[in-house]
C-alpha positions in Angstrom: 32.4 -12.8 -4.3 29.1 -12.4 -5.7 26.6 -10.7 -3.4 23.4 -12.6 -2.9 19.9 -11.4 -2.9 17.9 -10.6 0.3 15.0 -12.9 0.3 13.2 -10.6 2.8 13.7 -7.5 0.4 12.3 -9.6 -2.5 9.3 -10.5 -0.4 9.0 -6.9 0.6 9.2 -5.7 -2.8 6.5 -8.4 -4.1 4.2 -7.4 -1.3 4.5 -3.7 -2.1 3.7 -4.3 -5.6 0.5 -6.5 -4.7 -0.2 -3.4 -2.2 -0.1 -1.2 -5.3 -2.9 -3.2 -6.9 -5.0 -3.6 -3.8 -4.9 -0.1 -2.8 -2.5 -0.5 0.2 -3.7 -3.6 1.5 -0.4 -5.4 2.1 1.5 -2.2 2.2 1.9 -1.9 5.9 3.7 -5.6 6.1 6.0 -4.7 3.1 7.1 -1.5 4.8 8.0 -3.3 8.0 9.7 -6.1 5.9 11.6 -3.4 4.0 12.7 -1.6 7.0 14.1 -4.7 8.7 15.8 -5.8 5.4 17.3 -2.2 5.2 18.7 -2.6 8.7 20.4 -5.8 7.8 22.1 -4.6 4.6 22.0 -0.7 4.1 23.2 -1.3 0.4 20.3 -3.3 -0.4 18.6 -1.5 -3.4 15.5 -3.8 -3.5 14.8 -3.0 0.1 15.0 0.8 -0.5 12.5 0.1 -3.6 10.2 -1.7 -1.5 10.4 1.0 1.1 9.4 3.8 -1.3 6.8 1.9 -3.3 5.1 0.7 0.0 5.1 4.2 1.3 3.5 5.4 -1.6 0.9 2.7 -1.9 0.1 3.2 1.9 -0.5 6.8 1.4 -2.5 6.2 -1.6 -4.4 3.5 0.2 -5.2 6.2 3.1 -6.3 8.8 0.5 -8.7 6.3 -1.3 -10.3 5.1 2.0 -11.0 8.8 3.2 -12.3 9.7 0.1 -14.8 6.8 0.1 -15.9 7.3 3.5 -16.4 11.1 2.7 -18.4 10.1 -0.5 -20.4 7.7 1.5 -21.2 10.2 4.1 -22.0 12.8 1.4 -24.6 10.0 0.0 -26.2 9.3 3.4 -26.5 13.0 4.1 -28.0 13.7 0.7 -30.9 11.1 1.4 -31.3 10.3 -2.1 -31.5 6.7 -2.7 -30.6 6.8 -6.3 -27.1 8.4 -5.3 -26.6 5.7 -2.7 -27.5 2.7 -5.2 -25.0 4.3 -7.5 -22.4 3.8 -5.2 -23.2 0.2 -4.6 -23.0 -0.6 -8.3 
């Protein structure tokens, strides 16, 4: 008998890939869905791929957010309006 693909793992994989392009925007949802799909079927390779990709994109999103906040803080402390305007462009 042929094994069917779990729809939850497919959705988790799609959200994880979207999270990669949006710097972790949907990675948390993908991570939760991947965990649930992995609990339902331990041999699901799509759920494992979604789990790994969502963790990577979640970490990447956190790093980028922290870097942007630090850069904005440096621009605010420097007081130069040209630096701050360059950030907005």
